[in-house]
C-alpha positions in Angstrom: 0.0 0.1 0.0 1.5 3.3 -1.2 0.4 6.3 0.8 -1.4 8.9 -1.2 -0.6 11.5 1.5 2.8 13.0 0.8 4.7 13.9 3.9 5.5 17.4 4.4 9.2 18.6 4.3 10.5 15.0 3.7 13.8 15.9 2.2 14.5 18.3 5.0 13.5 15.7 7.6 15.8 13.1 6.3 18.7 15.5 5.9 18.3 16.4 9.5 17.9 12.9 10.8 20.8 11.6 8.5 19.7 8.1 9.2 22.1 5.2 8.1 22.4 1.4 8.5 22.5 0.3 12.0 20.7 3.4 13.5 17.4 3.2 15.3 14.9 6.2 14.8 11.6 6.7 16.4 8.9 8.0 14.1 6.7 9.5 16.8 3.7 10.2 14.3 3.6 7.2 12.0 0.4 8.2 10.2 0.6 6.7 6.7 4.2 5.8 6.9 5.7 8.4 4.6 8.7 9.4 7.0 9.2 5.8 8.2 9.6 4.5 4.6 12.1 7.1 3.8 14.1 6.4 6.9 13.9 2.6 6.3 15.1 2.9 2.8 18.3 4.5 4.1 19.1 1.4 6.1 18.0 2.5 9.6 15.5 0.5 11.9 12.3 2.3 12.8 10.2 2.1 16.0 6.9 3.9 14.9 4.4 5.4 17.4 0.8 6.3 16.7 -2.2 6.3 18.9 -4.7 6.2 15.9 -5.9 2.6 15.3 -6.6 3.4 11.7 -3.0 3.4 10.8 -2.7 -0.3 11.1 -3.1 -1.2 7.4 -0.2 1.1 6.5 1.9 -0.3 9.3 1.2 -3.9 8.0 2.3 -2.8 4.5 5.6 -1.4 5.8 6.3 -4.4 7.9 5.8 -6.6 4.9 8.3 -4.6 2.9 10.9 -4.2 5.6 10.7 -7.4 7.9 12.7 -7.3 11.1 13.6 -3.6 10.9 10.1 -2.0 11.7 7.6 -2.1 14.5 4.5 -0.1 15.3 3.7 0.6 19.1 0.2 2.2 19.9 0.9 5.1 22.2 0.8 9.0 22.1 4.0 11.0 22.3 4.1 10.9 26.1 4.8 7.1 26.0 8.0 7.5 23.8 10.4 6.4 26.6 8.3 3.3 27.5 7.7 2.4 23.8 11.5 2.6 23.2 12.1 0.3 26.2 9.4 -2.1 24.9 11.0 -2.3 21.5 14.1 -4.0 23.0 16.5 -1.7 21.1 19.7 -0.7 22.7 20.3 2.9 21.5 18.1 5.7 20.1 19.9 7.6 17.2 16.9 9.8 16.2 13.3 10.9 16.7 11.0 12.8 14.4 7.7 14.4 15.4 5.1 15.6 12.8 2.7 17.6 14.8 -1.0 18.1 14.2 -3.9 16.3 12.4 -3.1 14.4 9.2 -4.9 14.8 5.9 -5.7 11.1 6.4 -7.7 11.8 9.4 -9.5 14.8 7.9 -10.5 12.6 4.9 -12.3 10.3 7.2 -15.6 12.0 7.9 -16.6 9.5 10.6 -13.6 11.0 12.8 -15.2 14.3 13.1 -12.3 16.3 12.4 -13.5 18.2 9.3 -16.0 21.1 9.1 -16.3 20.3 5.3 -17.6 16.6 5.8 -20.5 15.6 7.9 -19.8 13.2 10.7 -20.1 12.8 14.4 -18.4 15.3 16.4 -15.8 13.3 17.9 -12.2 14.3 17.2 -10.3 11.8 19.1 -7.1 10.6 17.7 -7.3 7.3 19.5 -10.3 4.9 19.8 -10.5 6.1 23.4 -9.1 9.4 24.3 -6.0 9.2 26.3 -7.2 11.6 29.1 -10.8 10.6 30.0 -12.5 10.0 26.7 -14.0 13.5 26.2 -15.1 14.3 22.6 -15.6 17.6 20.9 -19.3 17.1 21.4 -18.8 16.7 25.1 -16.9 20.0 25.2 -19.4 22.1 23.2 -22.4 20.7 24.9 -21.1 20.9 28.5 -18.4 23.5 29.0 -19.2 26.9 30.4 -18.9 30.0 28.3 -15.6 31.1 29.8 -13.6 27.9 29.2 -15.1 27.7 25.6 -14.1 31.1 24.6 -10.6 30.6 26.4 -9.8 27.6 24.2 -11.1 29.2 21.0 -8.9 32.1 21.6 -5.8 30.2 22.9 -5.8 27.3 20.7 -7.6 28.6 17.6 -6.5 32.4 17.7 -10.3 33.2 17.2 -10.6 36.9 17.7 -14.3 36.5 18.2 -14.2 33.6 20.7 -16.7 35.1 23.1 -19.3 35.5 20.3 -18.9 32.0 19.2 -19.1 30.6 22.6 -22.3 32.7 23.1 -23.8 31.2 20.0 -23.0 27.6 20.9 -24.5 28.0 24.4 -27.6 29.5 23.0 -28.2 26.8 20.4 -27.3 23.8 22.6 -30.2 24.7 25.1 -32.5 23.9 22.2 -30.6 20.9 20.8 -27.2 19.3 21.7 -24.6 19.3 19.0 -23.8 15.9 17.5 -22.6 16.6 14.0 -19.7 18.4 12.5 -21.6 20.3 9.8 -24.1 21.5 12.4 -21.5 23.0 14.5 -19.7 24.5 11.6 -23.0 26.2 10.5 -23.6 27.7 13.9 -20.0 29.0 14.0 -20.2 30.4 10.5 -23.4 32.3 11.2 -22.0 33.6 14.5 -19.0 35.1 12.7 -21.3 36.7 10.0 -20.7 34.1 7.1 -18.0 33.7 4.8 -18.1 36.9 2.8 -15.1 36.2 0.8 -13.0 34.9 3.8 -9.7 33.2 2.9 -10.4 30.3 5.2 -13.8 28.8 6.4 -15.1 30.6 9.6 -15.2 27.4 11.5 -11.4 26.5 10.8 -10.1 28.1 14.0 -12.9 26.7 16.3 -12.4 23.2 15.0 -8.7 23.4 15.4 -9.1 24.4 19.0 -11.6 21.7 19.7 -9.2 19.1 18.3 -6.1 20.3 20.3 -8.3 20.4 23.5 -9.8 16.8 22.8 -6.4 15.3 22.4 -4.4 17.4 24.7 -2.0 18.0 21.9 0.2 20.6 23.5 0.5 18.6 26.7 1.5 15.6 24.6 4.0 17.5 22.5 5.6 18.8 25.7 5.8 15.4 27.3 7.0 13.8 24.0 9.8 16.4 23.8 10.9 15.7 27.4 10.8 11.9 26.7 12.9 12.2 23.5 15.5 14.3 25.6 15.7 11.5 28.1 15.9 8.7 25.6 18.0 9.9 22.8 21.7 8.9 22.9 24.6 11.3 22.7 24.8 12.4 19.1 21.1 11.5 18.6 18.9 13.8 16.5 15.8 15.6 17.4 13.5 16.8 14.5 10.2 18.3 14.8 7.8 19.4 12.1 4.9 21.9 13.2 2.0 23.3 11.3 0.7 25.8 14.0 2.4 28.7 15.7 1.5 27.5 19.2 3.3 24.3 18.6 6.2 25.9 16.9 6.6 28.4 19.8 6.7 25.3 22.3 9.3 23.5 20.2 11.4 26.8 19.9 11.1 27.4 23.7 12.2 23.8 24.5 15.2 24.1 22.3 16.1 27.5 23.4 16.1 26.4 26.9 17.8 23.1 26.4 20.6 24.6 24.3 21.4 27.1 27.0 20.3 30.0 24.9 17.3 31.2 27.0 17.4 35.0 27.5 19.0 36.2 30.8 17.4 38.8 33.1 18.2 42.4 33.5 19.0 44.4 36.7 15.4 45.1 37.0 14.2 41.5 36.7 17.3 39.2 37.5 16.9 35.6 36.9 18.6 32.6 38.4 21.8 31.6 36.7 21.3 28.2 34.8 24.0 25.9 35.8 22.9 22.8 33.9 24.8 21.9 30.8 22.9 22.2 27.6 21.3 18.9 26.7 21.0 19.7 22.9 23.0 21.7 20.3 21.0 23.3 17.4 21.5 21.6 14.0 20.6 24.8 12.4 19.4 28.1 13.6 15.8 29.0 13.6 13.0 27.2 11.7 13.2 26.2 8.0 10.2 26.1 5.8 9.2 24.3 2.5 10.7 25.5 -0.7 8.7 26.8 -3.7 8.5 23.4 -5.5 7.0 21.6 -2.5 4.6 24.6 -1.8 3.4 24.4 -5.4 2.8 20.6 -5.1 1.5 20.3 -1.6 -0.7 23.2 -0.2 -0.3 21.6 3.4 3.3 22.7 3.5 2.4 26.4 3.5 2.5 26.6 7.4 5.1 23.9 8.0 8.3 24.6 10.0 11.0 22.3 10.9 13.5 22.6 13.8 16.3 20.2 14.6 18.8 19.6 17.4 21.5 17.1 18.3 21.7 15.4 21.9 24.6 16.2 23.9 26.0 14.0 26.6 24.7 16.2 29.5 22.0 14.8 31.7 18.4 15.4 30.6 16.8 18.4 32.2 13.4 17.0 32.8 10.2 18.9 32.9 10.0 22.3 31.1 9.7 25.5 33.0 6.3 26.1 34.2 5.7 22.3 34.8 8.0 21.8 37.8 11.3 22.2 36.1 
C-alpha cells in the first residue's frame, strides 16, 4: 500500500535525521508511514508510534516490505520512553515528530475532524481518548462560556471567541450538538458568514477543539521531554509543526535546552542556569518548505522544521512552568 498522503518537508527531515544502516529512529507520528519508509530505505531501523488505530493497514504494509526492521507501538507522544524500552532496542539515534492532524484523518468523515464533511462530532485521535474519553461534542455541549471562549482564543486564535461561545451555548439549549456540519454552520453564522474569507469561519474553532480533545500541546511537551531522556548522545531530534502555538513550544524547548534562554536584567534578574545544554541546534531558527513543495503540496504552507543534536549532558526533565 503506497500512501497517497505526501509527507511534508520529507527531504529536510531526512537531511536533519541523517539515518544510516545500524541506526534506530523513532517516528513518533507514523500516520501513513511516509517518514518511516524514507528512513527505512536509508538502512535504519524504525520504531513507529501512533495512537490512531486506523493506521494499522499502513503499518502492516511497511512491515511486509521491511521485515525485522520495523515495529509499530500504539501510544501517544508521552509514551515514547516506555515504547522505546518495549522495542528492545539498545540505543536511540533519532526521533522525528510531525505535529497536528493528518490529511488522512481529515479525509475520514466519521472521525469528526473536518468542518467540510458531515460526521459525528468526535475528534479523538485514538479509539478512546488518552485523558478521559471527552469528545468535541462533550466539550461544546457541557463546558461553560468562559472555558469555551478561552480555548477558542488560545488554541484557535479566534478573535471573536466570546461571540462563538455565546452562539454555541444559546443553540445547545434547544438541541445538543452531535454533527460536524451542524457546529460549523452555527459558528459560520456567529461570525457573520464567509463573505470572501480566505479560510472557512469554523477553521479556528475546529482546530481549538481538536487540540483540546487530544491534549495535543501537553502531549508535545511530554514527548519532547521523553525524547530528551531517551536519545543517545549524538542522537537527533527533528520536529515539524503546522501551527504557531506548537512551533513556539518547540522553539522554547530548544532555546532552553541549548542554553540560549534570555537572561534577566538588573530590574528583573533571573537565577543563573548551571545545567549543561542537553542539545545543540542543528541549524538556527526554523526552516520552511521550498517553492516546488509549496506548489505541489498546499499543506506545506504553514510547516516549519526545527532540529537539534543530543549532547552527553543529563536530561533536564520537565519544562519550565511544569515543575522544572
